[in-house]
N, C-alpha and C positions, 0 to 999 in steps of 0.2 A: 879630255885627255883620257883615252882608255887605256887600262894596263894589261898587258899581254897575259896569255894564261898561264905561260911559262915562268912570271914574275909574281905569280899568286903567292901567298906565304902558306907553306906547308907545316902538318904536325910533326912533330919530333917523334923520332922512331919509337922513343919510350912510350909516347902518349898514344901512340895506334897500337904497340904491344897490348897497353893495359886496356885499350877498348877492345881489341879483340878477346883477352881475357874475361872480361865483365861481360860480353855479349855471350861467349860461349857457356858463363855460369848461370845467366839468366835462361837459356835454352834448355842446360841441363836440369835446373830447377824447374822445368815444366811451366814457365810463366805464359810461354806461346803456344804450349799443346793445349791447356785447361784454361779457358777464358772466364772461366766461374770458379772463383778460389773461396769465396765466402759468401752464403754459407756452406757451399759445396753442393755435390751434385744430388739431385735427391734420389733417394733409396725406395724400391717398392716395398709397401707393407705386407703384401703377401705375395705368394708364388706358387702357382702361377697366377697372374693378373685376372681379375674377374671379366666376365664378359662384356659388360658394358651394357648400354640401353638396345642395342639394337638385337639383343637375345632377350629381352623381356618379352615383347610380342614375336611369335612365331608366324611366317608366311601361311596364308590357308587357300583354301580352293575358290572361295568366294571374291567377289569384286565389287567395286564400288564406284561411282562416278563423282568427280569432284569439279564444281564450278567456281571459278573467282568473278565475284560480282562488283569489288572494289578492292583496290592495294591494301596492304599485302597480303598474299596468299602463299605458303609455301608447303611442297609436299616431299617427305621423306618415304621411300619405298622400304617394303618389309626386309628386314636383315641387312640392311645397308647404312653407313654413316652419314653420306652425303644428302643434303636437301636441295631442291631447285624450285624456284619461284615461276608462279605461272603471270605469264606477262598478257598485255590486254590483246595482242594478237593469236596469242595461244593460251586462252582461259580456260580449257577443258580438258581434263585428262581421267585416263581409268586406272584406278590402283588396286592392288590385290587385298587381301585382309591380313592384317597384321601391320598395314602401312600408317604414318603418321600425316595428320592434318594440322597447318601452323595456320593462325589468323593475327595479322599484326594490328597495333593499336587503332588504324582506321580500315582495318580489313572487314570483308565480309565473305565467308565460306560457305558453300551449300553443298553436302555431301548426300548423293541419292544412293540408297543402301538395298540390297535384296529386298523383295516385298513391297517395293515403293515406299520404304520409309525413309525420312527426310530429317536431318540435322542442319541447322543453321547456325554459325559460330559468327557473332556481331562483335567486334572490336577484337581484344586481345584473348586469345583462347588457343586450346590445342586438343586434340581427340586421336584415337586410334580405330581403325575399323575393324570390327570382331570377327570372328568364324562361329557361326550358329552349328556347323559339323562338328566344332570341339564344344559345343555346349557353353559358348562364350556370350555376352551381351552383343548385341548387333552393333553397338558403337559403345565407346568409353570416351567420356569427356574427363580430359586429365584437369583441366582448368578453365574457366572461362569468365569474362565479364557480363556476358549475355549469351543466352543459346535457346532456342526454340526445336521443338520436337514433334514431328506428325508421324504417327505411325500408320503405314499403309498396310500391315498385316499385325496381329498381336505378337507384340514382342517385348525385349528389355533394353534399355540403355542404362550402362552405369554412368552415376553422377560423380563429381569432385568428392573425393573422400570415401566412396565405396558404395553409397547407397543406390539401389536399384528404383529405376521408375518402369511401371509395367503400364501398357497401354492395350486397349482392343483393336479391331479392325476398325481401320477408317477413323481414328481418332486422333484429336491435337487441335491446333496447338498448345504444348505445354512447354511453360516459358522457367527458364532456369536462369538466376541470376544472382551474382555475388554481391550481395549489399554492404556487408562488412568484411574485415580480414578473414575473419574464421566462421561467417555464418552466410548459409546458403538458401536462396527463398525458391520456393518450386510453387508456381502459381497456373490453376489450372483454366484456361481460356477455351476449353473445348466445350461440346455439348453433351459428352460422355465422360463418366469418372474414369479416375485412373488410380494405381497404387503405388505407393511409395514404402518399400523395405528398407528400414533403417535399423542398424542392430538387432534388437530384439523385437520390435514392433513392426507391423505394417497398418500403415495408414491408408485410409480410402479418402480419395479428394473428390469432392463433387464439384460441378461446373461452378466456377468463380471462387472457389475455395482456395486460400493459401497455407502453406506450412514453412516455417523456417528451421532449418537443419543446420545444428553446430558442427562444423569441422574438428572433429576431435583427432588429438596426436596419434591415438591407436586406430583411428579409421573407424568408418561408419557402415562396413560393410555387414550384411544381414549374419547373423548368426547360423552356424550349421545346425539344423535339426536332428536330435537325437531321435534315434527310428525306435527307441524302445519307450519314448515320452508320447502323453497324449494331453490335449488343450482342452478344459474345462471352461465352459463361459459361465461368469456371473454377474452379479447387479455390481461387484466393485471392478469387473473387467475379467482379461483372460487370466487362467489359472493353470500353470503348466504340472504335469504330475509326472513323476518317475519313479518307478518300483511298485510295491505293493500298497497302494492308496485306494481306499474306496470312498464313492462319494454317498453321503447320509440323506436322507430326506430331511428337509428344516423348512420352517416358515419364512424365514429371511435369511437372505445371504447364501452362502455355499459352506457345507459342513464336510469336515474330512476327517476319516479316520485311516490310520496304517494298520494293516493286519500282518505286515510284514516290515523289514527295511526300505523306508521309501524317502522321496524327497520332493517338497512342494516349491515350486517359485512363483512368485507374482509381487507387482507392484514394487519392483525394485527389492525385493527380499528372497533370500535360499534359505529353506528351513529343512533339516534333517529331520526325519520322523524314525522312531524307535516303535516296535510292534506295540500297539494301544494307545498312542498317542494322537490326539487331535486338533485340529485347526478347524476356525469357522473365520470365514471372509464376511463382512457385513458392510453394507453402505453406510456413511456417516449419519446419524441421526434418527435412524431406525432401531426399534428395541428388538429384543431377540424373539418377543411372540410375534413381531411382524406388523401389531396393530400401531398405527400411528395415532397419538394420543395428543 
């Protein structure tokens, strides 16, 4: 037996009025206007907001060619926020300087740069095409599991952390690997030497040599050279001189004297010298007279 619609029970008028009053109170209180009541709408910490990652690398005149060898490989054009994936039916593209290249966990991306320099990203990694007209490295590797660099012409590639890898014409491959969370390994598999500029050191890697670089929180970019400084090679290593510092003759090591205010930096030490101060750097185990007894 079905009940007619007119026979259904109705709410009392007082209940309807109370429900309408309660609904209007909720609406006036903003419950249906702001869906996020706790902890509240996020407030900007700066005004205006920072430009974001797209402004970190500006668009340049140079171009690079990207080839996807295995999934996944994504590309983000310079000064844009959106990236797009390279598919098997469209796995080659040309990008301007300032563009990003991303490689997934099983991806393999090959980047052919001006001068026929090649950078390969194996596994998870990303990098940015540089602009040599702005005196930037040819390519900047932001992070990588494994990468290889082949120089078609002499140039620089920036490694994760900021260190610079420098190679000659037609040299490579130079392999870059992240072996630990904060350790980067550079391996020379070429028949030519290369140089790695790391903070205040410039290391020369001969064929088959390996160097491990620590990824420091302060970065590992090469220090800017003071135009007023000069470097003296000693048996204890390079010594950097600033100011009025003279090199004196000695039978062993390196002897320095300040004729005015000066500064000496070597072996992780930085010494401030006053006029007349002397410093001598000497290899361990060799007496001052230079005679090995």
